[in-house]
C-alpha positions as YAML, in Angstrom:
chain: A
units: angstrom
residues:
- id: 1
  name: MET
  ca: [0.00, 0.00, 0.00]
- id: 2
  name: ALA
  ca: [3.01, 2.28, -0.36]
- id: 3
  name: LYS
  ca: [2.37, 5.63, -1.98]
- id: 4
  name: THR
  ca: [5.96, 6.63, -2.53]
- id: 5
  name: LYS
  ca: [7.16, 9.58, -4.53]
- id: 6
  name: GLU
  ca: [10.23, 9.32, -6.73]
- id: 7
  name: ASN
  ca: [13.03, 9.92, -4.20]
- id: 8
  name: PRO
  ca: [11.73, 9.96, -0.62]
- id: 9
  name: PRO
  ca: [14.07, 10.11, 2.37]
- id: 10
  name: ALA
  ca: [15.59, 6.69, 3.08]
- id: 11
  name: LYS
  ca: [15.42, 6.89, 6.88]
- id: 12
  name: ILE
  ca: [13.30, 8.43, 9.60]
- id: 13
  name: PHE
  ca: [14.76, 9.05, 13.05]
- id: 14
  name: THR
  ca: [13.08, 9.65, 16.40]
- id: 15
  name: ILE
  ca: [14.37, 11.15, 19.63]
- id: 16
  name: GLY
  ca: [13.03, 11.86, 23.09]
- id: 17
  name: PHE
  ca: [14.62, 14.63, 25.12]
- id: 18
  name: THR
  ca: [13.76, 13.47, 28.65]
- id: 19
  name: LYS
  ca: [16.84, 12.39, 30.62]
- id: 20
  name: LYS
  ca: [19.14, 13.80, 27.94]
- id: 21
  name: SER
  ca: [21.47, 16.72, 28.42]
- id: 22
  name: ALA
  ca: [21.55, 19.35, 25.68]
- id: 23
  name: GLU
  ca: [25.00, 18.06, 24.75]
- id: 24
  name: THR
  ca: [23.79, 14.44, 24.37]
- id: 25
  name: PHE
  ca: [20.71, 15.58, 22.45]
- id: 26
  name: PHE
  ca: [22.55, 17.78, 19.94]
- id: 27
  name: ASP
  ca: [25.41, 15.29, 19.57]
- id: 28
  name: ALA
  ca: [22.92, 12.55, 18.61]
- id: 29
  name: LEU
  ca: [21.32, 14.79, 15.99]
- id: 30
  name: GLU
  ca: [24.66, 15.85, 14.53]
- id: 31
  name: ARG
  ca: [26.16, 12.34, 14.60]
- id: 32
  name: ASN
  ca: [23.19, 11.11, 12.55]
- id: 33
  name: GLN
  ca: [23.33, 14.09, 10.18]
- id: 34
  name: ILE
  ca: [19.76, 15.19, 10.91]
- id: 35
  name: THR
  ca: [18.65, 18.04, 8.66]
- id: 36
  name: ASP
  ca: [15.12, 18.62, 10.00]
- id: 37
  name: VAL
  ca: [13.51, 18.10, 13.41]
- id: 38
  name: ILE
  ca: [9.77, 17.57, 13.39]
- id: 39
  name: ASP
  ca: [8.30, 18.29, 16.80]
- id: 40
  name: VAL
  ca: [5.32, 15.94, 17.29]
- id: 41
  name: ARG
  ca: [4.47, 17.07, 20.83]
- id: 42
  name: LEU
  ca: [1.04, 18.43, 21.64]
- id: 43
  name: TYR
  ca: [2.62, 20.94, 24.02]
- id: 44
  name: ALA
  ca: [5.91, 22.31, 22.71]
- id: 45
  name: ASN
  ca: [6.06, 25.37, 24.97]
- id: 46
  name: THR
  ca: [5.65, 24.04, 28.49]
- id: 47
  name: GLN
  ca: [8.07, 24.85, 31.29]
- id: 48
  name: PHE
  ca: [8.89, 21.13, 31.51]
- id: 49
  name: ALA
  ca: [10.42, 21.19, 28.02]
- id: 50
  name: GLY
  ca: [13.67, 22.74, 29.28]
- id: 51
  name: PHE
  ca: [16.07, 23.33, 26.39]
- id: 52
  name: THR
  ca: [13.48, 21.91, 23.96]
- id: 53
  name: LYS
  ca: [10.88, 24.63, 24.52]
- id: 54
  name: ALA
  ca: [9.79, 25.40, 20.96]
- id: 55
  name: PRO
  ca: [11.04, 28.95, 20.37]
- id: 56
  name: ASP
  ca: [14.36, 28.21, 22.06]
- id: 57
  name: LEU
  ca: [14.79, 24.85, 20.36]
- id: 58
  name: LYS
  ca: [14.23, 26.37, 16.92]
- id: 59
  name: PHE
  ca: [16.99, 28.89, 17.68]
- id: 60
  name: PHE
  ca: [19.39, 26.29, 19.16]
- id: 61
  name: LEU
  ca: [18.91, 23.81, 16.33]
- id: 62
  name: LYS
  ca: [19.65, 26.43, 13.69]
- id: 63
  name: ARG
  ca: [22.50, 28.13, 15.54]
- id: 64
  name: VAL
  ca: [24.24, 25.08, 17.03]
- id: 65
  name: SER
  ca: [23.62, 22.47, 14.34]
- id: 66
  name: SER
  ca: [22.16, 24.16, 11.21]
- id: 67
  name: ILE
  ca: [19.04, 22.00, 11.59]
- id: 68
  name: GLU
  ca: [15.58, 23.15, 10.54]
- id: 69
  name: TYR
  ca: [12.68, 22.93, 13.02]
- id: 70
  name: ARG
  ca: [8.96, 22.59, 12.59]
- id: 71
  name: HIS
  ca: [6.18, 21.82, 15.01]
- id: 72
  name: ASP
  ca: [3.57, 19.69, 13.24]
- id: 73
  name: LEU
  ca: [0.41, 19.24, 15.30]
- id: 74
  name: LYS
  ca: [-1.00, 16.82, 12.71]
- id: 75
  name: PHE
  ca: [1.35, 14.27, 14.33]
- id: 76
  name: ALA
  ca: [0.36, 15.12, 17.91]
- id: 77
  name: PRO
  ca: [-2.27, 13.28, 19.96]
- id: 78
  name: THR
  ca: [-5.49, 15.02, 20.86]
- id: 79
  name: GLU
  ca: [-5.56, 16.67, 24.27]
- id: 80
  name: GLU
  ca: [-8.20, 14.22, 25.51]
- id: 81
  name: MET
  ca: [-6.20, 11.20, 24.36]
- id: 82
  name: PHE
  ca: [-2.97, 12.56, 25.82]
- id: 83
  name: LYS
  ca: [-4.51, 13.31, 29.24]
- id: 84
  name: SER
  ca: [-6.37, 9.98, 29.38]
- id: 85
  name: TYR
  ca: [-3.14, 8.07, 28.84]
- id: 86
  name: GLN
  ca: [-1.10, 10.31, 31.12]
- id: 87
  name: GLN
  ca: [-3.64, 9.84, 33.93]
- id: 88
  name: GLN
  ca: [-3.72, 6.07, 33.25]
- id: 89
  name: ILE
  ca: [-7.40, 6.15, 32.32]
- id: 90
  name: ILE
  ca: [-6.59, 4.27, 29.13]
- id: 91
  name: SER
  ca: [-3.91, 1.66, 28.43]
- id: 92
  name: TRP
  ca: [-1.11, 1.99, 25.89]
- id: 93
  name: GLU
  ca: [-2.98, -0.47, 23.65]
- id: 94
  name: ASP
  ca: [-6.09, 1.76, 23.75]
- id: 95
  name: TYR
  ca: [-3.94, 4.82, 23.11]
- id: 96
  name: GLU
  ca: [-2.41, 3.16, 20.03]
- id: 97
  name: LYS
  ca: [-5.88, 2.39, 18.63]
- id: 98
  name: LEU
  ca: [-7.13, 5.92, 19.29]
- id: 99
  name: PHE
  ca: [-4.03, 7.44, 17.75]
- id: 100
  name: ALA
  ca: [-4.36, 5.24, 14.65]
- id: 101
  name: ARG
  ca: [-7.95, 6.45, 14.23]
- id: 102
  name: THR
  ca: [-6.82, 10.05, 14.74]
- id: 103
  name: MET
  ca: [-4.12, 9.70, 12.08]
- id: 104
  name: LYS
  ca: [-6.66, 8.22, 9.68]
- id: 105
  name: LYS
  ca: [-9.11, 11.09, 10.33]
- id: 106
  name: ARG
  ca: [-6.32, 13.59, 9.72]
- id: 107
  name: HIS
  ca: [-5.36, 11.91, 6.42]
- id: 108
  name: ILE
  ca: [-1.80, 11.50, 7.66]
- id: 109
  name: GLU
  ca: [-0.64, 9.54, 4.63]
- id: 110
  name: SER
  ca: [-1.45, 12.37, 2.22]
- id: 111
  name: HIS
  ca: [-0.08, 14.92, 4.72]
- id: 112
  name: ILE
  ca: [3.24, 13.04, 4.80]
- id: 113
  name: LEU
  ca: [3.38, 12.82, 1.01]
- id: 114
  name: ARG
  ca: [2.58, 16.52, 0.60]
- id: 115
  name: ASN
  ca: [5.00, 17.79, 3.22]
- id: 116
  name: TYR
  ca: [7.77, 15.25, 3.83]
- id: 117
  name: SER
  ca: [8.88, 13.62, 0.60]
- id: 118
  name: ASP
  ca: [11.64, 16.07, -0.25]
- id: 119
  name: SER
  ca: [14.61, 13.93, -1.21]
- id: 120
  name: PRO
  ca: [16.92, 11.18, 0.04]
- id: 121
  name: GLU
  ca: [19.30, 13.85, 1.41]
- id: 122
  name: VAL
  ca: [16.72, 15.08, 3.95]
- id: 123
  name: ARG
  ca: [17.05, 13.35, 7.30]
- id: 124
  name: TYR
  ca: [13.97, 13.90, 9.46]
- id: 125
  name: CYS
  ca: [13.92, 13.28, 13.19]
- id: 126
  name: LEU
  ca: [10.63, 13.13, 15.07]
- id: 127
  name: LEU
  ca: [10.91, 14.79, 18.48]
- id: 128
  name: CYS
  ca: [8.88, 13.98, 21.58]
- id: 129
  name: ALA
  ca: [9.49, 13.90, 25.32]
- id: 130
  name: GLU
  ca: [9.46, 10.18, 26.16]
- id: 131
  name: VAL
  ca: [12.80, 8.53, 26.88]
- id: 132
  name: SER
  ca: [11.93, 5.43, 24.85]
- id: 133
  name: ALA
  ca: [9.98, 5.28, 21.61]
- id: 134
  name: GLU
  ca: [8.31, 2.04, 22.72]
- id: 135
  name: ASN
  ca: [5.33, 3.73, 24.40]
- id: 136
  name: CYS
  ca: [5.47, 7.03, 22.57]
- id: 137
  name: HIS
  ca: [3.35, 8.18, 19.66]
- id: 138
  name: ARG
  ca: [6.51, 9.26, 17.78]
- id: 139
  name: ARG
  ca: [7.09, 5.56, 17.09]
- id: 140
  name: LEU
  ca: [3.59, 5.29, 15.60]
- id: 141
  name: VAL
  ca: [4.22, 8.32, 13.41]
- id: 142
  name: ALA
  ca: [7.58, 6.88, 12.30]
- id: 143
  name: GLU
  ca: [5.85, 3.61, 11.44]
- id: 144
  name: LYS
  ca: [3.36, 5.55, 9.33]
- id: 145
  name: PHE
  ca: [6.26, 7.22, 7.47]
- id: 146
  name: ALA
  ca: [7.75, 3.76, 6.83]
- id: 147
  name: GLU
  ca: [4.39, 2.52, 5.54]
- id: 148
  name: VAL
  ca: [3.94, 5.51, 3.22]
- id: 149
  name: PHE
  ca: [7.52, 5.33, 1.95]
- id: 150
  name: ASP
  ca: [7.59, 1.54, 1.59]
- id: 151
  name: GLY
  ca: [10.40, 0.21, 3.70]
- id: 152
  name: MET
  ca: [11.84, 3.45, 5.04]
- id: 153
  name: GLU
  ca: [14.22, 2.54, 7.86]
- id: 154
  name: ILE
  ca: [13.29, 3.73, 11.38]
- id: 155
  name: LEU
  ca: [16.08, 4.59, 13.83]
- id: 156
  name: HIS
  ca: [15.36, 5.61, 17.44]
- id: 157
  name: LEU
  ca: [18.10, 7.79, 18.92]
...
């Protein structure tokens, strides 16, 4: 069911900032030659974001590493879904199902094709807060990229 364009990026990366120093975070992005960070958080400007608070992060990425930044709420969970999972009202399995339905409603496949099929030289990294991608929606978004771009490799930093 792949809907690939001619030369899509070959890999998609993900990273969580929690429990990472700024040095570790930026080193990981540079070491993997990331060109664009896509912030998939619902809340990119909270006080808990530390050095990844959206306006500051955009500045740091450009100044420190020459990396582009964009906050794409199409890849974020709904507020209700986010709070329900955070407060343990729903399980991770329920969250995954809800998020899959949300992506379908948002026509994520066509959104990815329209906005993220630049070229093989572009190296996107999905940013969220969770330490591990295992129970984070950034993994689900990365999997959708891999589905759209038939076989795109996913690397969690």
